[in-house]
C-alpha angles and dihedrals in degrees: 000000000000090000091054091048092050092048096049099039101039115007099044099047093047092046091051092046090053092049092049091048091047096053100070097046104023088220120115092200091060089045092054091050092050094047092046091052090048092052091047091048090054089050094042096105091052093048091048088053089049092054092048090049091052091052093047092051090049090053090054097053094095093053092045090053091052090053091051092050094045096050100026092138095049113061092177091055090049090056092048095048092044091053090048090051092052091048095047092050096041093239125148110205090200094049092104097051102072098071090050092050092048091051093058098071091039091053093047090050092048091050091051092047092049092044104040112013111040116084090024125095106256101159089149090067095054120102117237093254094051114092115239116250122185104193126037112186109230093212124102123210090350099290114046114088103214097196092060134056115270116221101179115050121359100055092053093046089051090052093049094048091045090053092055091042092052090047092051092046090053093050095097092050089053090052091052091048091054090051089056096043092104092052128070110264121225122239090251092054092049091050091050091052091050090049092050091051091049093049090051089070102024099060096051091048091046092052091048091053096047091044088066089066099043130082110266089241090066092046090051088054089052091049095048091046091051091051090050090049091051090053091046095050091046091050093047096048093043095049097037108032092166132032117219110216117210119249132193090260092051 
């Protein structure tokens, strides 16, 4: 039952989207880029909410630190005051988790489609309005074999885009750190800054390494998704340079 649900809700729609995107250009690489952009466009409202939630949480760090220092000997009181702070400011600490959770089944389905369905005749999975196509060439742009790992281009592009994405995502934390530069930082704050700096380099290197073991189709999805995220973060920060957090007085 679960297998049928997974097939009909995730595998089949993604497979049909890839076939439809492949037909005009006869290039699977272009099809993957188009489908990735389409998926990210559908998830755009959720990701925008995630970015806003991250900025709101960053704005609250100073108040959260005061609560921890004031009630350092009473963990229960810290939880109560923290919850009151979130409620008074209209902030949901879990607001940034949903887009990440939604991406997990989509990524797994994409991986399975790239790995097991493309390049094989699966006419039974096509919707009635999708033209039948017998052979899908598993080569992107004439030289990248999408069913095999790529060791020359895509992993490094993924690493580069992830570096700039991580840097952009940490921009708000850097702004908050500058605001506190005149004050004495706590040990926790210093550790968090060191961790953020480490992640700036660790995540890109990690993605490069794992990309060497993944089909190039999956890595191309990573790359396209990163490029979309860069555009999204740039658009959000440019259009909304400051986030106004709700207060009790409105």
